[in-house]
N, C-alpha and C positions, 0 to 999 in steps of 0.2 A: 674258370675251372676247366680241366680237361674232361671230355666225355668219358663215361665209364669204360667203354671199350679201350680207349687209349690208356687209361690208368692201368687196366689189366695188362695190356701189352708192356707198358713200362715196368710193371711189377715183375712180369715174367723175365724181362731182361735183367732185372736187378737181383732176383733171388737165386739165380742159378749160374753165377760167374764161373764156378769151378768146372761145371759141365762143358763149358765152351772149349777149354783146352783139352780136356780128357776125351771129348768126342772129336770134333773137327771144327776149328775156328771158321773155316770157309763155309761149311754147310750150315753152321749155327747162324752166321750173319746172313746167309741167303734166306734161311727160314724167317728170320726177323724182318728182313727187308721186304720179302714177298707179302708177309702179313700186314706190313705197314702200307705198301704202295698199291697192291692190287685193288683194294676197295676204293682207292682215291681217284683212279683214272683208268681209261680204257687200256686194253692190252698193248697196242703199239706204243703208247706213251710210257706206261710203267716198265715195259721190257727195255726200252731205251735206257732208262735210269738204272735198271738192273745190269744191263750190259756195261754201262759206265762204271758202276761199282765193282763188278767182277774183273774188268780189265785193269782197273786201278789196283785191286787186291793182287791180281796175278803179277803185274809189273813190279809191285812192291816185294813180294816174296821171291820172285824170280831174280830180283836184283841181289838178294841175299844168297840164294842158291841158284846160280845161273845155268839151269839145265836146258832152257828153251830160248828161242829168239823172243825178245821183248815185243810187246804190242806197240806202245808209244815210245818206249825207251827205258833204259836202266837208270836207277838212281845211283849216283857215285858214292863211294866209301860206305857201302852197305854191309860188307863182310862182318860177320859176328853179331849182327843185329838179330833181335828176336823176330822170327817169322810170324808168330802169333800176334805180337804187338803191332807189327807192320800191317798185317792184313786187317786187323780191327780198326786201326787208325785210318787206313785208306777208306774203308767202308764208311766209317763215321764221318770223315771229311766230305765225301761225295754226297751223302745223304743230308748233311748239315747245309752244304751250299745250295742244294736243290730245294730243300725244305727248311729254310731258316726259322720258320715259326715253330718247328719241333726240335730246335737245336739242343735244348736242355735234355730231351729224351735221348738223343743220340750220344750226347756226352756222358750221360749216366750209363748208357749201355756200354760205351767204351771203357769207362772206369770199372764196370763189372768184369769185363774181360781182363783188363790190366791188373786188377787186384788179385787175380789168380796166378800171376806171374811174379817171379822173384824180382825185387828191386835191383837196379844197377844199370850199367851202361848199355847192356843188350836191350833192355826194355826201352830206355829213353831213345836209343838210336833207332829202334824199331818204329817208334812213334814218328820220328823224323822221316824215316824212309817212307812210311805209309802216307804221310801228309804230302810229301814231295811227289809221290806217284799219283796221288789224287789231283794235285794241282796241275800236273802235266796232262792228265786225262781231261779235266775240266776245260783247260785251255784249248785242247785239240777239238773238243766237241761244242765249243761255245757258239759257233755260227754254222751249225749243221743243217739248218732249215726246220728244225722241230718247232721253233717258236713262230713260224709263219702264220698269219691269220687264215681262218677258214674262209676261202673265197669261192667255194663250190657253187657253180651256177646250174640249177636244175633245168632240165629240158622242159620247156613249157610253151604254150601258145598264149598270145596276148589275151588277157581277160579270163583265162580258164583256170579254175582252181586245181591245185595239186596238193598232196599232203605236205605239211610244213615242218616236221621235226628236222633238226640239223643232222647231217650225215656225220659219220665217225671217220676221223683220220683222212679227210680229203686232201690235206697238205702232205701226207706221208709219201706220195710219189716223188716229192721234191726233197725229201730228207737224204742227206749224204749217208750211204751205207758205212758200216764198220769195216767190212771185208770185201764185199762185192765191188766191182769196178763202177757199176752204175745201177740204179734201180731197175732198169729194163734189161739187165744182163741175161736173165732167164725168162723174159716175157714170153708167154706161150702164144700159139697161133690164136686167131679169133675163135669165139664159141662156134659150135656146130650150127649148120643151117637149120632154120625153122622148117624147111621143106623136107628135111631128111627123115628117114625111118628111125634113126637113132634118137632124134628129138622127140618123135611121137612115143617111142618106147620109154624114154626117161621121163617124159611128161606124165604119161599114164602111171608109171611106177610111183612117182612122188605124190601124184593126185590120190592114188589108192592108199599108200602107206604113210604119207606125211600129214594127212589131215587131222585136225583136232579130234574128230569123232570117228577116226578110221576103224572099221571092223576087221580089216585084214592085218593090221599091225599086231604082232604078238606081245604078250606081257613083257618078255625080255627086251624086245625092241623098244617098247615104250620106256622101260627102265633105262636103257642105254641112251635114248633120246634126252631124257630128263637129266641123267648123269652128266652128259656133255653139253648141257646148257651153260655150264661153267666155262669160263674163258680165261685165256692169258696164262701167266707164269705158274699159277697154282695147278695147272693141268699137265705140266711137264717138269718143272724144277724139282718137285719132290722125288721124281724118278731118278734124276741125276744125283740128288743127295743120297738116295738109297744106294746107288752104285758106288759112290765115293766111300760111304761108310762101310758097306758090306765087303768091299774089296780092300779096305784098310789103306786107302791112298794116303800118301804123305801130304803135307800142307801144300807144297808147290804143285803136286800132281792134282790135288783137289781143286786148287785155284785155277789151274789150266782147264780142267774139265768143265767147271762151272762157267768160266769165261767163254770157252768155245760154245757151250750150249746157249748162253745168253747172246753172244754175237750172232750165232746162226739163226736163232729165233727172231731177233730184232731185224736182221737183214731179210729174213723170210717175210716179216710183216711189211717191210718196205717194198719188197718185190711183189707181194700179192696185192698191195694197195695200188701199186703202179699198174698192174693188169686190170684190177677191178675198175679203176676210174678211167682207164684207157677204153675199155669195151662197154662199160655201163650196161651189162646184161641184166635183164629183168629177173626179179625174184619169183619163186613159184606162186605166191599169192597174187602177183600182178599178172603173170602168164595165164594162170588157170581161170582167173576172173575175166580174161580176155582171150580165151581159147578159140573164139570164133573169128579172130582177126589175124592169126599167125600164118594163114595160108596153107595150113596142114589139115586135110580133111579128117585125120585120125584123132585130133585133139579136141574133145568136146568141152565146151565151156561149163564151169560150175560157178554160178553167180554168187554163191554164199560161202565158198571154200575158205577155210582158215587153216594155217599151220598149227602144230601142237602148241607152240608158244610164240611170243612176239618176234617177228623177223628182225634180225640185226640191221642197223641203219647204215648200210653201205652196199654197193652193187654185188651181184651174186657171184660172178665168175672171175677167178676160180675160188675154191673153198679155202678160207683162211685157217680154220682148225686143221685142215688136212696138211697144209704146207708147213705150219709150225710144228705139229707133232712129228711129221716125217723128217723135218730138218733136225730137231732135237734127237730123235732116234738114230738118224744116220751119223751125226757127229759123235755120238756116244759109241756106236758100233765100230766106227773107224778109228777111234782113239784108244778106248779101254775095253770095249766089249762087255759081254755079260758072263764070261767064264767065272765060275765060282758063285754066281748069283742065280739061285734057282727060281726066284719069283719076284716080281715087282707088284706093289700094291698102291692103290690110290683111293682117297675119299673125295667127295664132291660137295661143294656148298649148295648145289642145286638138287641134291638127292640125299637128304639127311639120313644117316644110319646105314647107308649102303657103301660097301667096299668092293672095288673091282680088282682083279689080279690077272697077271699075264706071265707066261713062261718065256716069252720072247717079244721083241719089239714089233714084229710084223702083226702079231695078234693085237697089240696095243693100237698101232696106227690104223689097222683095218676097223677096229671097233669105233675109234674116233670118227673115221670117215663115214662109215655107214650110218652112224647115229645122226648125222646131219641130214640124211635122207629121211630117216624115221621122224625127225623133228619137223620136216617140211621146209627146210631151209635151202638145200642144195640138190642139184640133179646129179645123177651118177657120172656123167661125163665130166662134171666140174670137180667131183672128189678125186677122180682118176688124175686129172691134170694137176690138181693141187698137190697130191702125193708125189707126182713126178717132179714138180718144182721143188718141193721140200727136200727130196733126195739130191737134187742138183745143188741146192744151196748148201746143205749139210756136207756134201762131198767137197765142194769148193772151199768152204771154211776150214775143214779138217786138213786139207792139202796145201793151204796157203798161209795160214797165220799160226803163230806160237808153236812153230815146228821145233823138234829136238835139235840141239846143237850137235853137229857131227864132229 
C-alpha cells in the first residue's frame, strides 16, 4: 500500500485535471514534481531531476512553437501537436524513468491532464513529442556524474575521533553542469584570512546572533532563521510559478522560464559544492568552539556554543541558500522581470502558519542570506560571496541558453 501522503498527492493529481489546462500546464506539473521530489532527496539531487523535467518540457513545447533555441534539440514533425499534451507527457516520462517505483502515479497524473484535452491527432502527437523530448534529455544526462559514489575523505589524524554523519553532495563538484562550462567556472577566491579584522567581525556577529540561546537576535530575525531552514526547490520554484501565472505567460514562455530557473539553480548547486569541497571551510559551531586556535586574539572561544538548528552537513563557504536564491532571482529578472507583479509570497515547511512576502527580488534574496546568519550557519562574508556567485550563474544562464530566435 502507498503511504497516506502519497495517496493524497495522487488524489490531488487525479481530481483536478481541468485545472491543469485552465491554469498553466507547466506550473501545475512543477508544483506536482516539487511536492513529490523535494521530500525524497537533498536539494542538489532533486533540483537536477527538476531541471531535466523542465528542459524536456521546454524542448517539447518549443518544438511545436519554435520561438527559442532548443536546449537539447527539437523534435521533428511537431507542428500542430498539443503543447499541453507534449508538456505533460515529457514531465511524466522523465519522472517515470527516474522513479519507476512510482510509474503508476505519474501515468495517472498524465491521464488527468490528457482527459481535459480534446481527443484527436493533436493530443496523440503531443504525447509523442513529449516522450521524444524526454528521451533526448535522459540520454544527454545519463552519464553526468550524479550517480558517482560518495567518496568524501574527512580530514582526520590517525586514531582521533571525528563526527561521523555522511556529508551532503560531496560528488556534486564532479557533476556536469547544464549550462556552465565547468563546475569551477565561477569559483570564488579562498575564504578570508583568520588573522583579518573581517574574520573577527563576522565571527563575533554570528556568535552573538546565531546562537541557539541568543539574547541579541530579534523575534523577526528568529522567525526568518526558522523560515529559511527550508531548503531546495520549495524556496524558489513557487516564486517562478507566481510570476508565470500572474503575468499570464504562454505555455512555451512558461516552459522557458521554469527551465531557466531550474537550470540556473542546479548549476548554482554544482558551482557552490565545487567551492565548498575545494576550500572545506569550517562551520561556525566548529570555529566558535575552537576560537582559541584560529590565531586571532579577538575571537573568544565558547565551549558550549550551538547554532539555532542543526548545521547542514557540508562545508561552510560559500552559502548555498544565497547562491541558489540569487541565481533564481537573477534569471527571472533578466528574462521576464516583475512588471505587473506587485508582490511575491511564500510559505515554509519549517515555519508552519507563517507567510512571507516581498515587493522585489532584492528584498527576497537579502532575507534569505541574512537568515543564514541568524540561524548560526554562515558568516557574513560567505553570504556576500554566495550572492555574487548566484548573480553570475543566473546572468550566464539567461544569456547563453534557450535564447529567442532572431
